[in-house]
N, CA, C, O and the ligand as a Tripos MOL2 file, in Angstrom:
@<TRIPOS>MOLECULE
protein
  269   267    68     0     0
PROTEIN
NO_CHARGES

@<TRIPOS>ATOM
      1 N         -28.4720    7.2120  -20.3210 N.3       1 MET1
      2 CA        -27.3660    6.5120  -19.6360 C.3       1 MET1
      3 C         -27.9020    5.6730  -18.4830 C.2       1 MET1
      4 O         -27.5440    4.5070  -18.3230 O.2       1 MET1
      5 N         -28.7680    6.2910  -17.6860 N.am      2 GLY2
      6 CA        -29.3230    5.5360  -16.5620 C.3       2 GLY2
      7 C         -30.1660    4.3650  -17.0290 C.2       2 GLY2
      8 O         -30.1290    3.2890  -16.4330 O.2       2 GLY2
      9 N         -30.9260    4.5720  -18.0940 N.am      3 LEU3
     10 CA        -31.7860    3.4970  -18.6070 C.3       3 LEU3
     11 C         -30.9450    2.3430  -19.1410 C.2       3 LEU3
     12 O         -31.2750    1.1770  -18.9230 O.2       3 LEU3
     13 N         -29.8690    2.6620  -19.8340 N.am      4 VAL4
     14 CA        -28.9890    1.6190  -20.3650 C.3       4 VAL4
     15 C         -28.4010    0.7950  -19.2120 C.2       4 VAL4
     16 O         -28.3160   -0.4300  -19.2990 O.2       4 VAL4
     17 N         -28.0030    1.4660  -18.1510 N.am      5 GLY5
     18 CA        -27.4490    0.7460  -17.0050 C.3       5 GLY5
     19 C         -28.4660   -0.1940  -16.3900 C.2       5 GLY5
     20 O         -28.1370   -1.3210  -16.0200 O.2       5 GLY5
     21 N         -29.7150    0.2730  -16.2800 N.am      6 ALA6
     22 CA        -30.7680   -0.5630  -15.6970 C.3       6 ALA6
     23 C         -31.0190   -1.7940  -16.5580 C.2       6 ALA6
     24 O         -31.2060   -2.8900  -16.0290 O.2       6 ALA6
     25 N         -31.0250   -1.6280  -17.8690 N.am      7 LEU7
     26 CA        -31.2450   -2.7590  -18.7680 C.3       7 LEU7
     27 C         -30.1050   -3.7700  -18.6480 C.2       7 LEU7
     28 O         -30.3360   -4.9770  -18.7080 O.2       7 LEU7
     29 N         -28.8850   -3.2830  -18.4810 N.am      8 ALA8
     30 CA        -27.7450   -4.1830  -18.3470 C.3       8 ALA8
     31 C         -27.8920   -5.0410  -17.0920 C.2       8 ALA8
     32 O         -27.5640   -6.2270  -17.1060 O.2       8 ALA8
     33 N         -28.3840   -4.4440  -16.0090 N.am      9 VAL9
     34 CA        -28.5780   -5.1930  -14.7710 C.3       9 VAL9
     35 C         -29.6320   -6.2700  -14.9670 C.2       9 VAL9
     36 O         -29.4490   -7.4090  -14.5380 O.2       9 VAL9
     37 N         -30.7380   -5.9110  -15.6170 N.am     10 VAL10
     38 CA        -31.8100   -6.8810  -15.8590 C.3      10 VAL10
     39 C         -31.2930   -8.0530  -16.6840 C.2      10 VAL10
     40 O         -31.5770   -9.2100  -16.3750 O.2      10 VAL10
     41 N         -30.5360   -7.7530  -17.7310 N.am     11 CYS11
     42 CA        -30.0280   -8.8170  -18.5880 C.3      11 CYS11
     43 C         -29.0660   -9.7330  -17.8210 C.2      11 CYS11
     44 O         -29.0390  -10.9430  -18.0480 O.2      11 CYS11
     45 N         -28.2910   -9.1550  -16.9270 N.am     12 PHE12
     46 CA        -27.3730   -9.9720  -16.1500 C.3      12 PHE12
     47 C         -28.1480  -10.9240  -15.2490 C.2      12 PHE12
     48 O         -27.7590  -12.0800  -15.0850 O.2      12 PHE12
     49 N         -29.2380  -10.4460  -14.6660 N.am     13 ILE13
     50 CA        -30.0670  -11.3070  -13.8200 C.3      13 ILE13
     51 C         -30.6770  -12.4270  -14.6460 C.2      13 ILE13
     52 O         -30.7080  -13.5810  -14.2180 O.2      13 ILE13
     53 N         -31.1710  -12.0730  -15.8530 N.am     14 CYS14
     54 CA        -31.7550  -13.0890  -16.7290 C.3      14 CYS14
     55 C         -30.7260  -14.1620  -17.0590 C.2      14 CYS14
     56 O         -31.0360  -15.3540  -17.0610 O.2      14 CYS14
     57 N         -29.5090  -13.7330  -17.3360 N.am     15 TRP15
     58 CA        -28.4590  -14.6740  -17.6810 C.3      15 TRP15
     59 C         -28.1690  -15.5940  -16.4960 C.2      15 TRP15
     60 O         -28.0120  -16.8030  -16.6670 O.2      15 TRP15
     61 N         -28.0990  -15.0210  -15.3010 N.am     16 GLN16
     62 CA        -27.8370  -15.8330  -14.1140 C.3      16 GLN16
     63 C         -28.9230  -16.8860  -13.9440 C.2      16 GLN16
     64 O         -28.6190  -18.0470  -13.6690 O.2      16 GLN16
     65 N         -30.1830  -16.5000  -14.1020 N.am     17 ARG17
     66 CA        -31.2840  -17.4480  -13.9090 C.3      17 ARG17
     67 C         -31.2340  -18.5310  -14.9760 C.2      17 ARG17
     68 O         -31.5300  -19.6920  -14.6910 O.2      17 ARG17
     69 N         -30.8640  -18.1710  -16.1930 N.am     18 ALA18
     70 CA        -30.7700  -19.1590  -17.2570 C.3      18 ALA18
     71 C         -29.6750  -20.1710  -16.9390 C.2      18 ALA18
     72 O         -29.7920  -21.3440  -17.2940 O.2      18 ALA18
     73 N         -28.6230  -19.7300  -16.2770 N.am     19 GLU19
     74 CA        -27.5360  -20.6250  -15.9090 C.3      19 GLU19
     75 C         -27.9370  -21.5430  -14.7670 C.2      19 GLU19
     76 O         -27.3320  -22.6000  -14.5890 O.2      19 GLU19
     77 N         -28.9490  -21.1610  -13.9870 N.am     20 GLY20
     78 CA        -29.4110  -21.9890  -12.8870 C.3      20 GLY20
     79 C         -28.5730  -21.8680  -11.6320 C.2      20 GLY20
     80 O         -28.7510  -22.6540  -10.7020 O.2      20 GLY20
     81 N         -27.6640  -20.9050  -11.5770 N.am     21 GLU21
     82 CA        -26.8160  -20.7620  -10.3990 C.3      21 GLU21
     83 C         -27.1850  -19.5590   -9.5460 C.2      21 GLU21
     84 O         -26.8810  -19.5210   -8.3540 O.2      21 GLU21
     85 N         -27.8400  -18.5760  -10.1520 N.am     22 GLY22
     86 CA        -28.1880  -17.3720   -9.4160 C.3      22 GLY22
     87 C         -29.6090  -17.4030   -8.8830 C.2      22 GLY22
     88 O         -30.1380  -16.3770   -8.4540 O.2      22 GLY22
     89 N         -30.2210  -18.5610   -8.9070 N.am     23 GLU23
     90 CA        -31.6130  -18.6550   -8.4840 C.3      23 GLU23
     91 C         -31.7280  -18.4650   -6.9700 C.2      23 GLU23
     92 O         -30.9160  -18.9800   -6.2000 O.2      23 GLU23
     93 N         -32.7420  -17.7230   -6.5680 N.am     24 GLU24
     94 CA        -32.9280  -17.4460   -5.1540 C.3      24 GLU24
     95 C         -33.8110  -18.5120   -4.5240 C.2      24 GLU24
     96 O         -34.8850  -18.8290   -5.0350 O.2      24 GLU24
     97 N         -33.3440  -19.0580   -3.4110 N.am     25 VAL25
     98 CA        -34.1160  -20.0190   -2.6440 C.3      25 VAL25
     99 C         -34.1570  -19.5060   -1.2000 C.2      25 VAL25
    100 O         -33.5980  -18.4530   -0.8940 O.2      25 VAL25
    101 N         -34.8100  -20.2460   -0.3330 N.am     26 PHE26
    102 CA        -34.9810  -19.7780    1.0360 C.3      26 PHE26
    103 C         -34.6270  -20.8820    2.0260 C.2      26 PHE26
    104 O         -34.9820  -22.0450    1.8340 O.2      26 PHE26
    105 N         -33.9280  -20.5030    3.0780 N.am     27 ILE27
    106 CA        -33.6060  -21.4250    4.1500 C.3      27 ILE27
    107 C         -34.2770  -20.9300    5.4290 C.2      27 ILE27
    108 O         -34.7590  -19.7990    5.4840 O.2      27 ILE27
    109 N         -34.3060  -21.7780    6.4540 N.am     28 THR28
    110 CA        -34.8730  -21.3840    7.7470 C.3      28 THR28
    111 C         -33.7450  -21.2770    8.7650 C.2      28 THR28
    112 O         -32.6080  -21.6640    8.4940 O.2      28 THR28
    113 N         -34.0750  -20.7500    9.9350 N.am     29 ASP29
    114 CA        -33.0580  -20.5800   10.9760 C.3      29 ASP29
    115 C         -32.5440  -21.9250   11.4870 C.2      29 ASP29
    116 O         -31.3770  -22.0430   11.8620 O.2      29 ASP29
    117 N         -33.4130  -22.9400   11.5030 N.am     30 LEU30
    118 CA        -33.0600  -24.1990   12.1440 C.3      30 LEU30
    119 C         -32.8350  -25.3390   11.1500 C.2      30 LEU30
    120 O         -32.0590  -26.2520   11.4330 O.2      30 LEU30
    121 N         -33.4950  -25.3050    9.9960 N.am     31 GLY31
    122 CA        -33.4670  -26.4340    9.0750 C.3      31 GLY31
    123 C         -32.1760  -26.5260    8.2870 C.2      31 GLY31
    124 O         -31.3790  -25.5870    8.2590 O.2      31 GLY31
    125 N         -31.9770  -27.6840    7.6410 N.am     32 LYS32
    126 CA        -30.8000  -27.8900    6.7930 C.3      32 LYS32
    127 C         -31.2160  -28.1320    5.3570 C.2      32 LYS32
    128 O         -30.4840  -28.7510    4.5840 O.2      32 LYS32
    129 N         -32.4080  -27.6370    4.9970 N.am     33 LYS33
    130 CA        -32.8940  -27.7630    3.6260 C.3      33 LYS33
    131 C         -33.1550  -26.3700    3.0700 C.2      33 LYS33
    132 O         -33.3710  -25.4180    3.8200 O.2      33 LYS33
    133 N         -33.1320  -26.2660    1.7670 N.am     34 TYR34
    134 CA        -33.5450  -25.0050    1.1570 C.3      34 TYR34
    135 C         -34.8500  -25.2130    0.3890 C.2      34 TYR34
    136 O         -35.1610  -26.3140   -0.0650 O.2      34 TYR34
    137 N         -35.6000  -24.1210    0.2610 N.am     35 HIS35
    138 CA        -36.9890  -24.2090   -0.1810 C.3      35 HIS35
    139 C         -37.3280  -23.1790   -1.2280 C.2      35 HIS35
    140 O         -36.6270  -22.1820   -1.4070 O.2      35 HIS35
    141 N         -38.4430  -23.4500   -1.9270 N.am     36 ARG36
    142 CA        -39.0590  -22.4240   -2.7680 C.3      36 ARG36
    143 C         -39.7980  -21.4330   -1.8690 C.2      36 ARG36
    144 O         -40.0900  -21.7090   -0.7050 O.2      36 ARG36
    145 N         -40.0860  -20.2770   -2.4500 N.am     37 GLU37
    146 CA        -40.6560  -19.1910   -1.6560 C.3      37 GLU37
    147 C         -41.9880  -19.5650   -1.0030 C.2      37 GLU37
    148 O         -42.2930  -19.0830    0.0880 O.2      37 GLU37
    149 N         -42.7840  -20.4160   -1.6550 N.am     38 ASP38
    150 CA        -44.1300  -20.6860   -1.1570 C.3      38 ASP38
    151 C         -44.2300  -21.9830   -0.3550 C.2      38 ASP38
    152 O         -45.3330  -22.4770   -0.1170 O.2      38 ASP38
    153 N         -43.0930  -22.5370    0.0630 N.am     39 CYS39
    154 CA        -43.1180  -23.8170    0.7760 C.3      39 CYS39
    155 C         -43.7490  -23.6770    2.1620 C.2      39 CYS39
    156 O         -43.5820  -22.6530    2.8250 O.2      39 CYS39
    157 N         -44.4770  -24.7170    2.5970 N.am     40 VAL40
    158 CA        -45.1390  -24.7040    3.9050 C.3      40 VAL40
    159 C         -44.1170  -24.6540    5.0410 C.2      40 VAL40
    160 O         -44.4500  -24.2320    6.1480 O.2      40 VAL40
    161 N         -42.8950  -25.0720    4.7840 N.am     41 HIS41
    162 CA        -41.8820  -25.0970    5.8420 C.3      41 HIS41
    163 C         -41.2890  -23.7220    6.1370 C.2      41 HIS41
    164 O         -40.4570  -23.5870    7.0330 O.2      41 HIS41
    165 N         -41.7020  -22.7280    5.4090 N.am     42 LEU42
    166 CA        -41.1360  -21.3880    5.5970 C.3      42 LEU42
    167 C         -42.0290  -20.4920    6.4580 C.2      42 LEU42
    168 O         -41.8710  -19.2710    6.4460 O.2      42 LEU42
    169 N         -42.9470  -21.0730    7.1870 N.am     43 GLN43
    170 CA        -43.8830  -20.2500    7.9590 C.3      43 GLN43
    171 C         -43.2040  -19.5700    9.1470 C.2      43 GLN43
    172 O         -43.5530  -18.4400    9.4870 O.2      43 GLN43
    173 N         -42.2480  -20.2350    9.7790 N.am     44 ASP44
    174 CA        -41.6360  -19.6670   10.9840 C.3      44 ASP44
    175 C         -40.5460  -18.6610   10.6490 C.2      44 ASP44
    176 O         -40.4510  -17.6120   11.2850 O.2      44 ASP44
    177 N         -39.7360  -18.9700    9.6670 N.am     45 SER45
    178 CA        -38.6450  -18.0690    9.3040 C.3      45 SER45
    179 C         -38.2570  -18.3250    7.8600 C.2      45 SER45
    180 O         -38.4900  -19.4100    7.3270 O.2      45 SER45
    181 N         -37.6740  -17.3350    7.2420 N.am     46 ARG46
    182 CA        -37.1750  -17.5210    5.8870 C.3      46 ARG46
    183 C         -36.0060  -16.5620    5.6590 C.2      46 ARG46
    184 O         -36.0650  -15.3810    5.9980 O.2      46 ARG46
    185 N         -34.9620  -17.1050    5.0820 N.am     47 VAL47
    186 CA        -33.7870  -16.3020    4.7720 C.3      47 VAL47
    187 C         -33.4460  -16.5440    3.3090 C.2      47 VAL47
    188 O         -33.1980  -17.6790    2.9040 O.2      47 VAL47
    189 N         -33.4360  -15.4880    2.5280 N.am     48 ALA48
    190 CA        -33.1310  -15.6130    1.0990 C.3      48 ALA48
    191 C         -31.6540  -15.9350    0.9080 C.2      48 ALA48
    192 O         -30.7910  -15.3610    1.5730 O.2      48 ALA48
    193 N         -31.3740  -16.8600   -0.0080 N.am     49 ILE49
    194 CA        -29.9980  -17.2610   -0.2930 C.3      49 ILE49
    195 C         -29.9670  -17.7800   -1.7240 C.2      49 ILE49
    196 O         -30.9810  -18.2670   -2.2240 O.2      49 ILE49
    197 N         -28.8390  -17.6850   -2.3780 N.am     50 LEU50
    198 CA        -28.7230  -18.2420   -3.7190 C.3      50 LEU50
    199 C         -28.5420  -19.7490   -3.6300 C.2      50 LEU50
    200 O         -27.9090  -20.2580   -2.7050 O.2      50 LEU50
    201 N         -29.1020  -20.4520   -4.5980 N.am     51 ARG51
    202 CA        -29.0810  -21.9180   -4.5720 C.3      51 ARG51
    203 C         -27.6440  -22.4660   -4.4800 C.2      51 ARG51
    204 O         -27.3680  -23.3640   -3.6840 O.2      51 ARG51
    205 N         -26.7580  -21.9290   -5.2810 N.am     52 ASN52
    206 CA        -25.3920  -22.4740   -5.2610 C.3      52 ASN52
    207 C         -24.6970  -22.1850   -3.9340 C.2      52 ASN52
    208 O         -23.8570  -22.9620   -3.4790 O.2      52 ASN52
    209 N         -25.0610  -21.0450   -3.3110 N.am     53 GLN53
    210 CA        -24.4820  -20.7420   -1.9990 C.3      53 GLN53
    211 C         -25.0490  -21.6810   -0.9410 C.2      53 GLN53
    212 O         -24.3190  -22.1570   -0.0710 O.2      53 GLN53
    213 N         -26.3520  -21.9480   -1.0170 N.am     54 ALA54
    214 CA        -26.9820  -22.8600   -0.0600 C.3      54 ALA54
    215 C         -26.3450  -24.2480   -0.1480 C.2      54 ALA54
    216 O         -26.0450  -24.8640    0.8750 O.2      54 ALA54
    217 N         -26.1410  -24.7380   -1.3770 N.am     55 GLU55
    218 CA        -25.5430  -26.0630   -1.5550 C.3      55 GLU55
    219 C         -24.0970  -26.0770   -1.0670 C.2      55 GLU55
    220 O         -23.6300  -27.0730   -0.5140 O.2      55 GLU55
    221 N         -23.3930  -24.9660   -1.2750 N.am     56 ALA56
    222 CA        -22.0060  -24.8790   -0.8290 C.3      56 ALA56
    223 C         -21.9120  -24.9320    0.6890 C.2      56 ALA56
    224 O         -20.9040  -25.3710    1.2410 O.2      56 ALA56
    225 N         -22.9790  -24.4780    1.3650 N.am     57 GLU57
    226 CA        -22.9900  -24.4670    2.8300 C.3      57 GLU57
    227 C         -23.6060  -25.7330    3.4120 C.2      57 GLU57
    228 O         -23.7690  -25.8350    4.6280 O.2      57 GLU57
    229 N         -23.9530  -26.7070    2.5550 N.am     58 GLY58
    230 CA        -24.4230  -27.9950    3.0400 C.3      58 GLY58
    231 C         -25.9230  -28.1680    3.0850 C.2      58 GLY58
    232 O         -26.4180  -29.1940    3.5540 O.2      58 GLY58
    233 N         -26.6540  -27.1770    2.6030 N.am     59 TYR59
    234 CA        -28.1100  -27.3260    2.5850 C.3      59 TYR59
    235 C         -28.5140  -28.2380    1.4360 C.2      59 TYR59
    236 O         -27.8650  -28.2690    0.3900 O.2      59 TYR59
    237 N         -29.6170  -28.9950    1.6530 N.am     60 GLU60
    238 CA        -30.1410  -29.8930    0.6270 C.3      60 GLU60
    239 C         -31.5150  -29.4150    0.1770 C.2      60 GLU60
    240 O         -32.1970  -28.6940    0.9050 O.2      60 GLU60
    241 N         -31.9160  -29.8180   -1.0170 N.am     61 ALA61
    242 CA        -33.2120  -29.4120   -1.5450 C.3      61 ALA61
    243 C         -34.3360  -30.0490   -0.7360 C.2      61 ALA61
    244 O         -34.2640  -31.2270   -0.3850 O.2      61 ALA61
    245 N         -35.3640  -29.2780   -0.4450 N.am     62 CYS62
    246 CA        -36.5310  -29.7700    0.2720 C.3      62 CYS62
    247 C         -37.2830  -30.7960   -0.5800 C.2      62 CYS62
    248 O         -37.4380  -30.6030   -1.7860 O.2      62 CYS62
    249 N         -37.7450  -31.8690    0.0330 N.am     63 GLY63
    250 CA        -38.4840  -32.8760   -0.7070 C.3      63 GLY63
    251 C         -39.9340  -32.5170   -0.9380 C.2      63 GLY63
    252 O         -40.6030  -33.1410   -1.7620 O.2      63 GLY63
    253 N         -40.4320  -31.5220   -0.2230 N.am     64 VAL64
    254 CA        -41.8300  -31.1050   -0.3550 C.3      64 VAL64
    255 C         -42.0170  -30.1380   -1.5160 C.2      64 VAL64
    256 O         -42.8500  -30.3630   -2.3940 O.2      64 VAL64
    257 N         -41.2400  -29.0650   -1.5150 N.am     65 CYS65
    258 CA        -41.4230  -28.0250   -2.5410 C.3      65 CYS65
    259 C         -40.5020  -28.2400   -3.7370 C.2      65 CYS65
    260 O         -40.6880  -27.6070   -4.7760 O.2      65 CYS65
    261 N         -39.5200  -29.1150   -3.6080 N.am     66 GLN66
    262 CA        -38.6130  -29.4720   -4.6960 C.3      66 GLN66
    263 C         -38.0830  -28.2470   -5.4450 C.2      66 GLN66
    264 O         -38.3960  -28.0480   -6.6190 O.2      66 GLN66
    265 N         -37.2820  -27.4290   -4.7630 N.am     67 PRO67
    266 CA        -36.7290  -26.2220   -5.3770 C.3      67 PRO67
    267 C         -35.7280  -26.5630   -6.4890 C.2      67 PRO67
    268 O         -35.1660  -25.6620   -7.1120 O.2      67 PRO67
    269 ZN        -39.6990  -26.8700    1.1440 Zn       68 ZN68
@<TRIPOS>BOND
     1     1     2 1
     2     2     3 1
     3     3     4 2
     4     3     5 am
     5     5     6 1
     6     6     7 1
     7     7     8 2
     8     7     9 am
     9     9    10 1
    10    10    11 1
    11    11    12 2
    12    11    13 am
    13    13    14 1
    14    14    15 1
    15    15    16 2
    16    15    17 am
    17    17    18 1
    18    18    19 1
    19    19    20 2
    20    19    21 am
    21    21    22 1
    22    22    23 1
    23    23    24 2
    24    23    25 am
    25    25    26 1
    26    26    27 1
    27    27    28 2
    28    27    29 am
    29    29    30 1
    30    30    31 1
    31    31    32 2
    32    31    33 am
    33    33    34 1
    34    34    35 1
    35    35    36 2
    36    35    37 am
    37    37    38 1
    38    38    39 1
    39    39    40 2
    40    39    41 am
    41    41    42 1
    42    42    43 1
    43    43    44 2
    44    43    45 am
    45    45    46 1
    46    46    47 1
    47    47    48 2
    48    47    49 am
    49    49    50 1
    50    50    51 1
    51    51    52 2
    52    51    53 am
    53    53    54 1
    54    54    55 1
    55    55    56 2
    56    55    57 am
    57    57    58 1
    58    58    59 1
    59    59    60 2
    60    59    61 am
    61    61    62 1
    62    62    63 1
    63    63    64 2
    64    63    65 am
    65    65    66 1
    66    66    67 1
    67    67    68 2
    68    67    69 am
    69    69    70 1
    70    70    71 1
    71    71    72 2
    72    71    73 am
    73    73    74 1
    74    74    75 1
    75    75    76 2
    76    75    77 am
    77    77    78 1
    78    78    79 1
    79    79    80 2
    80    79    81 am
    81    81    82 1
    82    82    83 1
    83    83    84 2
    84    83    85 am
    85    85    86 1
    86    86    87 1
    87    87    88 2
    88    87    89 am
    89    89    90 1
    90    90    91 1
    91    91    92 2
    92    91    93 am
    93    93    94 1
    94    94    95 1
    95    95    96 2
    96    95    97 am
    97    97    98 1
    98    98    99 1
    99    99   100 2
   100    99   101 am
   101   101   102 1
   102   102   103 1
   103   103   104 2
   104   103   105 am
   105   105   106 1
   106   106   107 1
   107   107   108 2
   108   107   109 am
   109   109   110 1
   110   110   111 1
   111   111   112 2
   112   111   113 am
   113   113   114 1
   114   114   115 1
   115   115   116 2
   116   115   117 am
   117   117   118 1
   118   118   119 1
   119   119   120 2
   120   119   121 am
   121   121   122 1
   122   122   123 1
   123   123   124 2
   124   123   125 am
   125   125   126 1
   126   126   127 1
   127   127   128 2
   128   127   129 am
   129   129   130 1
   130   130   131 1
   131   131   132 2
   132   131   133 am
   133   133   134 1
   134   134   135 1
   135   135   136 2
   136   135   137 am
   137   137   138 1
   138   138   139 1
   139   139   140 2
   140   139   141 am
   141   141   142 1
   142   142   143 1
   143   143   144 2
   144   143   145 am
   145   145   146 1
   146   146   147 1
   147   147   148 2
   148   147   149 am
   149   149   150 1
   150   150   151 1
   151   151   152 2
   152   151   153 am
   153   153   154 1
   154   154   155 1
   155   155   156 2
   156   155   157 am
   157   157   158 1
   158   158   159 1
   159   159   160 2
   160   159   161 am
   161   161   162 1
   162   162   163 1
   163   163   164 2
   164   163   165 am
   165   165   166 1
   166   166   167 1
   167   167   168 2
   168   167   169 am
   169   169   170 1
   170   170   171 1
   171   171   172 2
   172   171   173 am
   173   173   174 1
   174   174   175 1
   175   175   176 2
   176   175   177 am
   177   177   178 1
   178   178   179 1
   179   179   180 2
   180   179   181 am
   181   181   182 1
   182   182   183 1
   183   183   184 2
   184   183   185 am
   185   185   186 1
   186   186   187 1
   187   187   188 2
   188   187   189 am
   189   189   190 1
   190   190   191 1
   191   191   192 2
   192   191   193 am
   193   193   194 1
   194   194   195 1
   195   195   196 2
   196   195   197 am
   197   197   198 1
   198   198   199 1
   199   199   200 2
   200   199   201 am
   201   201   202 1
   202   202   203 1
   203   203   204 2
   204   203   205 am
   205   205   206 1
   206   206   207 1
   207   207   208 2
   208   207   209 am
   209   209   210 1
   210   210   211 1
   211   211   212 2
   212   211   213 am
   213   213   214 1
   214   214   215 1
   215   215   216 2
   216   215   217 am
   217   217   218 1
   218   218   219 1
   219   219   220 2
   220   219   221 am
   221   221   222 1
   222   222   223 1
   223   223   224 2
   224   223   225 am
   225   225   226 1
   226   226   227 1
   227   227   228 2
   228   227   229 am
   229   229   230 1
   230   230   231 1
   231   231   232 2
   232   231   233 am
   233   233   234 1
   234   234   235 1
   235   235   236 2
   236   235   237 am
   237   237   238 1
   238   238   239 1
   239   239   240 2
   240   239   241 am
   241   241   242 1
   242   242   243 1
   243   243   244 2
   244   243   245 am
   245   245   246 1
   246   246   247 1
   247   247   248 2
   248   247   249 am
   249   249   250 1
   250   250   251 1
   251   251   252 2
   252   251   253 am
   253   253   254 1
   254   254   255 1
   255   255   256 2
   256   255   257 am
   257   257   258 1
   258   258   259 1
   259   259   260 2
   260   259   261 am
   261   261   262 1
   262   262   263 1
   263   263   264 2
   264   263   265 am
   265   265   266 1
   266   266   267 1
   267   267   268 2
@<TRIPOS>SUBSTRUCTURE
     1 MET1         2 RESIDUE 1 A MET
     2 GLY2         6 RESIDUE 1 A GLY
     3 LEU3        10 RESIDUE 1 A LEU
     4 VAL4        14 RESIDUE 1 A VAL
     5 GLY5        18 RESIDUE 1 A GLY
     6 ALA6        22 RESIDUE 1 A ALA
     7 LEU7        26 RESIDUE 1 A LEU
     8 ALA8        30 RESIDUE 1 A ALA
     9 VAL9        34 RESIDUE 1 A VAL
    10 VAL10       38 RESIDUE 1 A VAL
    11 CYS11       42 RESIDUE 1 A CYS
    12 PHE12       46 RESIDUE 1 A PHE
    13 ILE13       50 RESIDUE 1 A ILE
    14 CYS14       54 RESIDUE 1 A CYS
    15 TRP15       58 RESIDUE 1 A TRP
    16 GLN16       62 RESIDUE 1 A GLN
    17 ARG17       66 RESIDUE 1 A ARG
    18 ALA18       70 RESIDUE 1 A ALA
    19 GLU19       74 RESIDUE 1 A GLU
    20 GLY20       78 RESIDUE 1 A GLY
    21 GLU21       82 RESIDUE 1 A GLU
    22 GLY22       86 RESIDUE 1 A GLY
    23 GLU23       90 RESIDUE 1 A GLU
    24 GLU24       94 RESIDUE 1 A GLU
    25 VAL25       98 RESIDUE 1 A VAL
    26 PHE26      102 RESIDUE 1 A PHE
    27 ILE27      106 RESIDUE 1 A ILE
    28 THR28      110 RESIDUE 1 A THR
    29 ASP29      114 RESIDUE 1 A ASP
    30 LEU30      118 RESIDUE 1 A LEU
    31 GLY31      122 RESIDUE 1 A GLY
    32 LYS32      126 RESIDUE 1 A LYS
    33 LYS33      130 RESIDUE 1 A LYS
    34 TYR34      134 RESIDUE 1 A TYR
    35 HIS35      138 RESIDUE 1 A HIS
    36 ARG36      142 RESIDUE 1 A ARG
    37 GLU37      146 RESIDUE 1 A GLU
    38 ASP38      150 RESIDUE 1 A ASP
    39 CYS39      154 RESIDUE 1 A CYS
    40 VAL40      158 RESIDUE 1 A VAL
    41 HIS41      162 RESIDUE 1 A HIS
    42 LEU42      166 RESIDUE 1 A LEU
    43 GLN43      170 RESIDUE 1 A GLN
    44 ASP44      174 RESIDUE 1 A ASP
    45 SER45      178 RESIDUE 1 A SER
    46 ARG46      182 RESIDUE 1 A ARG
    47 VAL47      186 RESIDUE 1 A VAL
    48 ALA48      190 RESIDUE 1 A ALA
    49 ILE49      194 RESIDUE 1 A ILE
    50 LEU50      198 RESIDUE 1 A LEU
    51 ARG51      202 RESIDUE 1 A ARG
    52 ASN52      206 RESIDUE 1 A ASN
    53 GLN53      210 RESIDUE 1 A GLN
    54 ALA54      214 RESIDUE 1 A ALA
    55 GLU55      218 RESIDUE 1 A GLU
    56 ALA56      222 RESIDUE 1 A ALA
    57 GLU57      226 RESIDUE 1 A GLU
    58 GLY58      230 RESIDUE 1 A GLY
    59 TYR59      234 RESIDUE 1 A TYR
    60 GLU60      238 RESIDUE 1 A GLU
    61 ALA61      242 RESIDUE 1 A ALA
    62 CYS62      246 RESIDUE 1 A CYS
    63 GLY63      250 RESIDUE 1 A GLY
    64 VAL64      254 RESIDUE 1 A VAL
    65 CYS65      258 RESIDUE 1 A CYS
    66 GLN66      262 RESIDUE 1 A GLN
    67 PRO67      266 RESIDUE 1 A PRO
    68 ZN68       269 GROUP 0 **** ****
């Protein structure tokens, strides 16, 4: 039962990523752009956020890391 539940969660995550809406990106405390995890602009701070949520809050894609 527990294993089946875990697999269901994994599949739901896979589905979200395939849809392109549940993808995790990162924002900073001061910036108005969102970034990929390895972007140089994330050295000072990084806050995980979903891409669609970031866009809904007015953040734009970083031109350097092109998330
Ligand atoms: Zn970036």
